N, CA and C atoms as a LAMMPS dump frame, in Angstrom:
ITEM: TIMESTEP
0
ITEM: NUMBER OF ATOMS
360
ITEM: BOX BOUNDS ff ff ff
-5.0000000000000000e+02 5.0000000000000000e+02
-5.0000000000000000e+02 5.0000000000000000e+02
-5.0000000000000000e+02 5.0000000000000000e+02
ITEM: ATOMS id mol type element x y z
1 1 1 N 24.418 -407.547 200.905
2 1 2 C 24.567 -407.613 199.469
3 1 3 C 23.592 -408.642 198.92
4 2 1 N 22.962 -408.313 197.817
5 2 2 C 22.033 -409.214 197.159
6 2 3 C 22.831 -410.273 196.409
7 3 1 N 22.464 -411.57 196.567
8 3 2 C 23.197 -412.61 195.841
9 3 3 C 23.191 -412.341 194.336
10 4 1 N 24.34 -412.581 193.716
11 4 2 C 24.444 -412.414 192.274
12 4 3 C 24.78 -410.997 191.84
13 5 1 N 25.003 -410.08 192.776
14 5 2 C 25.379 -408.721 192.407
15 5 3 C 26.809 -408.466 192.838
16 6 1 N 27.445 -407.563 192.194
17 6 2 C 28.824 -407.204 192.524
18 6 3 C 28.871 -405.728 192.895
19 7 1 N 29.801 -405.403 193.736
20 7 2 C 29.998 -403.993 194.077
21 7 3 C 31.217 -403.484 193.33
22 8 1 N 31.114 -402.274 192.846
23 8 2 C 32.229 -401.671 192.131
24 8 3 C 33.248 -401.138 193.131
25 9 1 N 34.497 -401.319 192.83
26 9 2 C 35.556 -400.791 193.667
27 9 3 C 36.036 -399.489 193.04
28 10 1 N 35.957 -398.421 193.812
29 10 2 C 36.417 -397.132 193.331
30 10 3 C 37.79 -396.876 193.929
31 11 1 N 38.75 -396.653 193.078
32 11 2 C 40.101 -396.366 193.524
33 11 3 C 40.307 -394.863 193.492
34 12 1 N 40.745 -394.329 194.602
35 12 2 C 41.002 -392.897 194.667
36 12 3 C 42.178 -392.551 193.761
37 13 1 N 42.085 -391.408 193.145
38 13 2 C 43.178 -390.947 192.291
39 13 3 C 44.368 -390.553 193.152
40 14 1 N 45.581 -390.819 192.683
41 14 2 C 46.773 -390.436 193.444
42 14 3 C 46.978 -388.918 193.395
43 15 1 N 47.921 -388.453 194.168
44 15 2 C 48.249 -387.027 194.19
45 15 3 C 47.813 -386.394 195.493
46 16 1 N 48.433 -385.276 195.804
47 16 2 C 48.166 -384.57 197.05
48 16 3 C 47.021 -383.586 196.908
49 17 1 N 46.297 -383.388 197.995
50 17 2 C 45.222 -382.402 198.037
51 17 3 C 45.783 -381.014 197.757
52 18 1 N 45.028 -380.211 197.005
53 18 2 C 45.404 -378.835 196.656
54 18 3 C 46.718 -378.753 195.871
55 19 1 N 46.97 -379.757 195.038
56 19 2 C 48.147 -379.774 194.158
57 19 3 C 47.729 -380.273 192.778
58 20 1 N 48.507 -379.885 191.782
59 20 2 C 48.412 -380.527 190.478
60 20 3 C 49.679 -381.359 190.348
61 21 1 N 49.503 -382.644 190.034
62 21 2 C 50.625 -383.573 189.987
63 21 3 C 50.728 -384.187 188.6
64 22 1 N 51.947 -384.228 188.083
65 22 2 C 52.247 -384.837 186.783
66 22 3 C 53.192 -386.01 187.007
67 23 1 N 52.964 -387.105 186.274
68 23 2 C 53.838 -388.27 186.317
69 23 3 C 54.522 -388.432 184.976
70 24 1 N 55.706 -389.056 184.996
71 24 2 C 56.438 -389.243 183.74
72 24 3 C 56.008 -390.494 182.987
73 25 1 N 55.1 -391.271 183.554
74 25 2 C 54.531 -392.425 182.854
75 25 3 C 53.01 -392.305 182.821
76 26 1 N 52.407 -392.937 181.839
77 26 2 C 50.948 -392.96 181.781
78 26 3 C 50.414 -393.737 182.972
79 27 1 N 49.164 -393.507 183.308
80 27 2 C 48.536 -394.233 184.405
81 27 3 C 49.009 -393.801 185.779
82 28 1 N 49.555 -392.574 185.881
83 28 2 C 49.975 -392.008 187.173
84 28 3 C 51.065 -392.854 187.828
85 29 1 N 52.09 -393.188 187.066
86 29 2 C 53.155 -394.054 187.567
87 29 3 C 54.523 -393.405 187.45
88 30 1 N 55.445 -393.91 188.263
89 30 2 C 56.863 -393.583 188.284
90 30 3 C 57.11 -392.203 188.902
91 31 1 N 58.048 -391.468 188.38
92 31 2 C 58.464 -390.185 188.947
93 31 3 C 57.378 -389.142 188.75
94 32 1 N 57.195 -388.283 189.757
95 32 2 C 56.172 -387.238 189.659
96 32 3 C 56.717 -385.891 190.107
97 33 1 N 56.006 -384.857 189.708
98 33 2 C 56.292 -383.479 190.128
99 33 3 C 54.958 -382.822 190.388
100 34 1 N 54.839 -382.157 191.548
101 34 2 C 53.58 -381.473 191.829
102 34 3 C 53.801 -379.986 192.074
103 35 1 N 52.711 -379.234 191.886
104 35 2 C 52.719 -377.779 192.055
105 35 3 C 51.506 -377.383 192.866
106 36 1 N 51.685 -376.428 193.772
107 36 2 C 50.557 -375.885 194.513
108 36 3 C 50.128 -374.591 193.843
109 37 1 N 48.878 -374.17 194.043
110 37 2 C 48.42 -372.924 193.424
111 37 3 C 49.377 -371.767 193.733
112 38 1 N 49.619 -370.979 192.709
113 38 2 C 50.54 -369.858 192.831
114 38 3 C 51.956 -370.194 192.41
115 39 1 N 52.272 -371.485 192.281
116 39 2 C 53.611 -371.907 191.862
117 39 3 C 53.524 -372.664 190.553
118 40 1 N 54.462 -372.428 189.698
119 40 2 C 54.558 -373.125 188.425
120 40 3 C 56.02 -373.149 188.032
121 41 1 N 56.286 -373.233 186.749
122 41 2 C 57.664 -373.216 186.278
123 41 3 C 57.698 -372.72 184.838
124 42 1 N 58.528 -371.74 184.6
125 42 2 C 58.734 -371.233 183.24
126 42 3 C 59.625 -372.177 182.431
127 43 1 N 60.383 -373.024 183.128
128 43 2 C 61.28 -373.954 182.457
129 43 3 C 61.377 -375.218 183.305
130 44 1 N 60.629 -376.247 182.934
131 44 2 C 60.611 -377.481 183.715
132 44 3 C 61.944 -378.22 183.69
133 45 1 N 62.835 -377.884 182.778
134 45 2 C 64.183 -378.457 182.814
135 45 3 C 64.873 -378.07 184.117
136 46 1 N 64.563 -376.881 184.64
137 46 2 C 65.178 -376.406 185.883
138 46 3 C 64.82 -377.279 187.087
139 47 1 N 63.697 -377.971 187.021
140 47 2 C 63.285 -378.858 188.115
141 47 3 C 63.365 -380.328 187.698
142 48 1 N 64.052 -380.599 186.581
143 48 2 C 64.26 -381.969 186.128
144 48 3 C 63.036 -382.656 185.566
145 49 1 N 62.079 -381.872 185.027
146 49 2 C 60.847 -382.497 184.543
147 49 3 C 60.433 -381.997 183.158
148 50 1 N 61.348 -381.408 182.411
149 50 2 C 61.029 -380.934 181.065
150 50 3 C 60.761 -382.08 180.11
151 51 1 N 59.687 -381.974 179.343
152 51 2 C 59.314 -382.97 178.331
153 51 3 C 59.165 -384.378 178.905
154 52 1 N 58.617 -384.474 180.124
155 52 2 C 58.449 -385.788 180.746
156 52 3 C 57.005 -386.127 181.093
157 53 1 N 56.126 -385.153 181.231
158 53 2 C 54.769 -385.411 181.73
159 53 3 C 53.972 -386.313 180.787
160 54 1 N 53.401 -387.376 181.363
161 54 2 C 52.598 -388.315 180.587
162 54 3 C 51.199 -388.528 181.154
163 55 1 N 50.969 -388.097 182.407
164 55 2 C 49.648 -388.174 183.028
165 55 3 C 49.575 -387.134 184.134
166 56 1 N 48.34 -386.757 184.53
167 56 2 C 48.204 -385.769 185.604
168 56 3 C 46.928 -385.974 186.4
169 57 1 N 46.947 -385.455 187.624
170 57 2 C 45.764 -385.318 188.471
171 57 3 C 45.81 -383.91 189.043
172 58 1 N 44.762 -383.139 188.778
173 58 2 C 44.644 -381.783 189.313
174 58 3 C 43.66 -381.821 190.476
175 59 1 N 44.165 -381.656 191.676
176 59 2 C 43.316 -381.614 192.868
177 59 3 C 43.236 -380.186 193.402
178 60 1 N 43.282 -379.221 192.489
179 60 2 C 43.103 -377.819 192.861
180 60 3 C 41.797 -377.323 192.248
181 61 1 N 41.353 -376.175 192.703
182 61 2 C 40.117 -375.586 192.164
183 61 3 C 40.423 -374.556 191.086
184 62 1 N 41.629 -374.61 190.53
185 62 2 C 42.028 -373.632 189.521
186 62 3 C 42.415 -374.303 188.207
187 63 1 N 42.372 -373.512 187.147
188 63 2 C 42.859 -373.933 185.835
189 63 3 C 44.367 -373.721 185.775
190 64 1 N 45.04 -374.541 184.997
191 64 2 C 46.484 -374.423 184.781
192 64 3 C 46.741 -374.435 183.285
193 65 1 N 47.667 -373.606 182.835
194 65 2 C 48.097 -373.603 181.439
195 65 3 C 49.411 -374.361 181.345
196 66 1 N 49.453 -375.342 180.447
197 66 2 C 50.687 -376.082 180.203
198 66 3 C 51.132 -375.787 178.774
199 67 1 N 52.431 -375.646 178.589
200 67 2 C 52.996 -375.241 177.3
201 67 3 C 54.029 -376.246 176.833
202 68 1 N 54.148 -376.365 175.515
203 68 2 C 55.114 -377.316 174.965
204 68 3 C 56.545 -376.799 175
205 69 1 N 56.752 -375.5 175.16
206 69 2 C 58.102 -374.938 175.231
207 69 3 C 58.284 -374.144 176.515
208 70 1 N 59.533 -373.943 176.911
209 70 2 C 59.791 -373.145 178.105
210 70 3 C 59.33 -371.704 177.886
211 71 1 N 59.184 -370.982 178.973
212 71 2 C 58.76 -369.58 178.952
213 71 3 C 57.419 -369.364 178.248
214 72 1 N 56.516 -370.318 178.446
215 72 2 C 55.146 -370.236 177.914
216 72 3 C 55.096 -370.164 176.387
217 73 1 N 55.964 -370.894 175.75
218 73 2 C 56.006 -370.874 174.288
219 73 3 C 55.333 -372.086 173.667
220 74 1 N 55.008 -371.961 172.393
221 74 2 C 54.429 -373.062 171.633
222 74 3 C 52.98 -373.33 171.986
223 75 1 N 52.531 -374.529 171.65
224 75 2 C 51.146 -374.944 171.89
225 75 3 C 50.849 -374.922 173.386
226 76 1 N 49.624 -374.494 173.724
227 76 2 C 49.188 -374.484 175.117
228 76 3 C 47.906 -375.286 175.27
229 77 1 N 47.759 -375.952 176.408
230 77 2 C 46.522 -376.618 176.797
231 77 3 C 46.137 -376.095 178.173
232 78 1 N 44.856 -376.163 178.476
233 78 2 C 44.336 -375.651 179.735
234 78 3 C 43.778 -376.82 180.553
235 79 1 N 44.4 -377.111 181.703
236 79 2 C 43.976 -378.209 182.562
237 79 3 C 42.819 -377.737 183.453
238 80 1 N 41.706 -378.45 183.378
239 80 2 C 40.521 -378.102 184.178
240 80 3 C 40.782 -378.32 185.671
241 81 1 N 40.082 -377.547 186.517
242 81 2 C 40.17 -377.794 187.968
243 81 3 C 39.636 -379.186 188.302
244 82 1 N 40.186 -379.784 189.361
245 82 2 C 39.704 -381.077 189.855
246 82 3 C 39.469 -382.061 188.72
247 83 1 N 40.535 -382.314 187.955
248 83 2 C 40.434 -383.208 186.803
249 83 3 C 41.662 -384.107 186.718
250 84 1 N 41.597 -385.05 185.803
251 84 2 C 42.71 -385.979 185.618
252 84 3 C 42.77 -386.445 184.163
253 85 1 N 43.924 -386.964 183.786
254 85 2 C 44.108 -387.558 182.46
255 85 3 C 45.213 -388.598 182.602
256 86 1 N 44.888 -389.854 182.345
257 86 2 C 45.852 -390.934 182.563
258 86 3 C 46.847 -391.102 181.413
259 87 1 N 46.558 -390.495 180.272
260 87 2 C 47.466 -390.623 179.129
261 87 3 C 47.434 -389.332 178.323
262 88 1 N 48.449 -388.505 178.48
263 88 2 C 48.493 -387.225 177.781
264 88 3 C 48.735 -387.387 176.281
265 89 1 N 49.127 -388.584 175.84
266 89 2 C 49.226 -388.842 174.399
267 89 3 C 47.852 -388.712 173.739
268 90 1 N 46.784 -388.947 174.503
269 90 2 C 45.433 -388.871 173.951
270 90 3 C 45.07 -387.446 173.514
271 91 1 N 45.816 -386.456 173.992
272 91 2 C 45.619 -385.069 173.562
273 91 3 C 46.881 -384.548 172.864
274 92 1 N 47.686 -385.478 172.369
275 92 2 C 48.936 -385.179 171.641
276 92 3 C 49.878 -384.287 172.444
277 93 1 N 49.994 -384.574 173.765
278 93 2 C 50.859 -383.752 174.605
279 93 3 C 51.733 -384.585 175.533
280 94 1 N 51.806 -385.893 175.301
281 94 2 C 52.669 -386.741 176.116
282 94 3 C 54.124 -386.411 175.896
283 95 1 N 54.867 -386.251 176.98
284 95 2 C 56.302 -385.93 176.956
285 95 3 C 56.609 -384.644 176.195
286 96 1 N 55.697 -383.666 176.261
287 96 2 C 55.911 -382.402 175.546
288 96 3 C 55.869 -381.172 176.448
289 97 1 N 55.414 -381.299 177.682
290 97 2 C 55.226 -380.134 178.544
291 97 3 C 56.571 -379.589 179.023
292 98 1 N 56.794 -378.283 178.792
293 98 2 C 58.051 -377.655 179.196
294 98 3 C 57.871 -376.467 180.128
295 99 1 N 56.638 -375.95 180.28
296 99 2 C 56.361 -374.903 181.264
297 99 3 C 54.907 -374.988 181.693
298 100 1 N 54.644 -374.462 182.906
299 100 2 C 53.302 -374.511 183.49
300 100 3 C 53.078 -373.275 184.35
301 101 1 N 51.884 -372.696 184.219
302 101 2 C 51.487 -371.566 185.068
303 101 3 C 50.026 -371.732 185.454
304 102 1 N 49.684 -371.205 186.618
305 102 2 C 48.294 -371.197 187.041
306 102 3 C 47.567 -370.13 186.248
307 103 1 N 46.382 -370.463 185.729
308 103 2 C 45.576 -369.466 185.018
309 103 3 C 45.052 -368.458 186.032
310 104 1 N 44.731 -367.282 185.561
311 104 2 C 44.329 -366.2 186.461
312 104 3 C 42.901 -366.305 186.974
313 105 1 N 42.051 -367.077 186.337
314 105 2 C 40.669 -367.163 186.797
315 105 3 C 39.893 -368.237 186.074
316 106 1 N 38.756 -367.883 185.604
317 106 2 C 37.869 -368.826 184.931
318 106 3 C 38.426 -369.249 183.582
319 107 1 N 37.715 -370.135 182.916
320 107 2 C 38.165 -370.681 181.635
321 107 3 C 38.461 -369.591 180.618
322 108 1 N 37.808 -368.457 180.728
323 108 2 C 38.056 -367.375 179.782
324 108 3 C 39.488 -366.868 179.877
325 109 1 N 40.154 -367.12 181.001
326 109 2 C 41.531 -366.667 181.148
327 109 3 C 42.527 -367.629 180.504
328 110 1 N 42.048 -368.695 179.891
329 110 2 C 42.94 -369.665 179.26
330 110 3 C 43.337 -369.245 177.852
331 111 1 N 42.98 -368.045 177.467
332 111 2 C 43.429 -367.457 176.199
333 111 3 C 43.172 -368.345 174.996
334 112 1 N 42.037 -369.029 174.99
335 112 2 C 41.679 -369.844 173.838
336 112 3 C 42.302 -371.222 173.808
337 113 1 N 43.097 -371.584 174.816
338 113 2 C 43.7 -372.919 174.858
339 113 3 C 42.617 -373.972 175.081
340 114 1 N 42.785 -375.128 174.486
341 114 2 C 41.85 -376.233 174.632
342 114 3 C 41.882 -376.763 176.064
343 115 1 N 40.712 -376.912 176.669
344 115 2 C 40.603 -377.445 178.028
345 115 3 C 40.674 -378.961 177.992
346 116 1 N 41.438 -379.552 178.926
347 116 2 C 41.595 -380.995 179.005
348 116 3 C 41.357 -381.465 180.442
349 117 1 N 41.107 -382.749 180.607
350 117 2 C 40.944 -383.364 181.909
351 117 3 C 39.511 -383.804 182.158
352 118 1 N 39.357 -385.027 182.667
353 118 2 C 38.046 -385.559 183.055
354 118 3 C 37.821 -385.247 184.529
355 119 1 N 36.569 -385.025 184.931
356 119 2 C 36.298 -384.694 186.34
357 119 3 C 36.786 -385.776 187.303
358 120 1 N 37.35 -385.337 188.426
359 120 2 C 37.798 -386.276 189.467
360 120 3 C 36.588 -386.851 190.182
């Protein structure tokens, strides 16, 4: 190391490989729920996570649609593959997610929903 220089510490994002994980607190903290490709939930109340998501890390190569109401109702957002968001309030969706499904393909399959998430 050259004197007078500092090295940046890169912290790996939490969450499991090939899963999308949501936490009930911002900054990827506290209780979490994860989904693997092909699995979602029409009603997150059924798994004890309705209206709780405050941050996420998507470690899958697929898009996911998240909805403010159960059974894919209300406002929808499209989570980008391999992305993260530490505060879902920044997209006016903190503690509002009530259902989630994997999108069928590319961004065009997100049915016009706004894409969210910064690259991992």
